[in-house]
N, C-alpha and C positions, 0 to 999 in steps of 0.2 A: 285568142287572137293576140299576137305580139305587136301589132302595128299600132302606132300612136294616134293617128288621125284618121277618122272616117267621117266625112262630111258630105252632105247633099248640097248640090249647087245646080239650080235650074234643071232639075230632074235627073242629073247624073250624080254618081258617087265618086268622091275623090278619097283615096286611101293612101296613107303614107306607109311605105314598106321599109322598116328600119334596116333589115339585113342588106338591102340593095341601095339604101339612101336615096330613094326617089318616090315620086307620086304616081299612082296608077288611076286612070280615069276609066270608069265602066258604067254601063247602063244597068240599073238594078233589076230590070226585067230579065236580062241574061248576064248575070254577074261573072260567068266564066269567060265571057268575051271582052277582052281589054280593048278599049278604044285608043288609048294613048298612054305613054309613059313620059314623064317630064321631071326635071331636077328641082323645080320650084312650084309651090302651090299657086303663086300668082300666074305663072305660065299656064298651069292647068285651067284656071278660071278664065284667062284670056282666050284660050282655045275653045272653051265651052261657049263663051260670049260670041265668038265668031260663028259657031254652029247654031246657036239658039238666042239670037238677040232679043226675041220677043218675050222670053220667060223672065219673070220678075220675082223670083223667090229663092231663098237659100235656107238650108237646114243646118243648124249649128249644134254639135254635140257638146254638152257641158259635162266634163268628167266629175266636177265637184257635186253636181246635182244628179248625176247619172240619168240625164234626160236629153231629149232632142228638142230644141226650140225652132219654130218656123218663123222666119222673118220675111216680110214683103219688102222688096227693094223700092225705095222712093228717092226722089231728087232733092227734096227739102223736108224740113221738120213739118209734119202735118198740121199741128196746131199748138197753142201755148201750153196745153196740158202734158206735152211730151218732154221727157228728160233724157239726157244721155244715160244709158244704163251702164253703170260702173261695174263691168264684169272683167275688165282688164284684158289679160291675155287669153281669156276663155272665149274669145270671139274670133271668127274667121279673119285672117289678115286682110287689111285693106277696107274693112267695113266698120262704120260707126253705128253701134246698136242704140236704138231708141225705144222707149216704152212709156206707158202711162202708169202712174202709181195708183194703187188701191188704198182706200181708207184703212188706217191701222189703229189698233188699240193703244199702242205705245209710240211715243215720239221717235225713239231710236230705231224702230222697226219700219223697214220700207218693203211693202208688198207690191209686186209687179202684176199688172194685168196681162196674162199670157196671150190674150186675144189681140193685144195692141202692138205687138212686136213688129218694128220696122227697122230697116238699116239703110244708111246712105253709103253708096259706093264712093270711097275716097282713096282708091288705089293710086290715083294720079296726084294725091296730096298727102303723102305719108307723114311729112313733118307736122302738118296741121292736125292730122288724125292723132298723132302721138301727143301733141299739146292738149287736144280736147280730152283725151283719156286721162292725162295727168291732172288736168283741172277738175275733171269729174271726181277724182279721188279726194278732193278737198271741198266738194260741194258746188262747184260751178258747172251745173248740168243743163241749164237752159237760159234763154235770153232774159227772162224775168230775174233769175238769180244773178246774171251779169249786171243788170241795172241796179239791183239791190246792193251788190258788192261795190259798185262804183260810187254809190251814195254814202258809203260809210266813211267815218273820219278816223278810224283806227290806224295806228302806226306801228303796231307790234303783232307778233304771233300769226294765228290763222287768218284773222281779218286782213292783215297786210298781204299775205300770200293770195288770198281770194281777190283782193283788189288788183294786184299785179296781173294775175291770170285774166281777170275780167277786162283789163285794159288791152291785153294782147289779143284776146279772142272776141272782143266786141264786133269788129268788122265781119268776122267769120259767122258769128251767130246772127248778125243782122242779115247777111247774105242768105243763110240757110233758113231764116225765118221770114223772108220778105213777103210771103203770102198772107201773113197775119200780123206783121209788125205794127201797122197803124193802130190796131186795137190795143196793143201794149203801151204804146207811147201816150195814149189818152188816159192811162191809169194814174 
């Protein structure tokens, strides 16, 4: 298959066809029957949303890991154990991937609980999504880490960058964490 993107969204498959430079939406039960063609992935997802507003799941193909990850769509960060999963451009456009971490033998190693994968639909906030992904790349991945970065007194290097991103993203993380924020403030 020469096509770059093959993703599941709410029970439908979305495939990018390089030769034609467009996306094809089809039902995996009858893959030969095309439901729609569109020029953008976001348009394809919006069309599926109109057809199936009740479904709350996406499948994301990770070419680096050669696997498909199943994400449940949520409105907020479920609890304080969740982090933004720093997978960069390997996530479906418009969604913020979240996961819980598993215990690891080494400090540098971050293991992800594949049963905990959730995603927040941020198609209506692309700038915020981009900022959250950038901040995740330097370790600002949840509200607890935002508070920790804000409490540092460093003025150079990575610590300074983390504090700057924490200041920018504090209101966003507080909004997305409002269901458990009181527990964190008490720490």
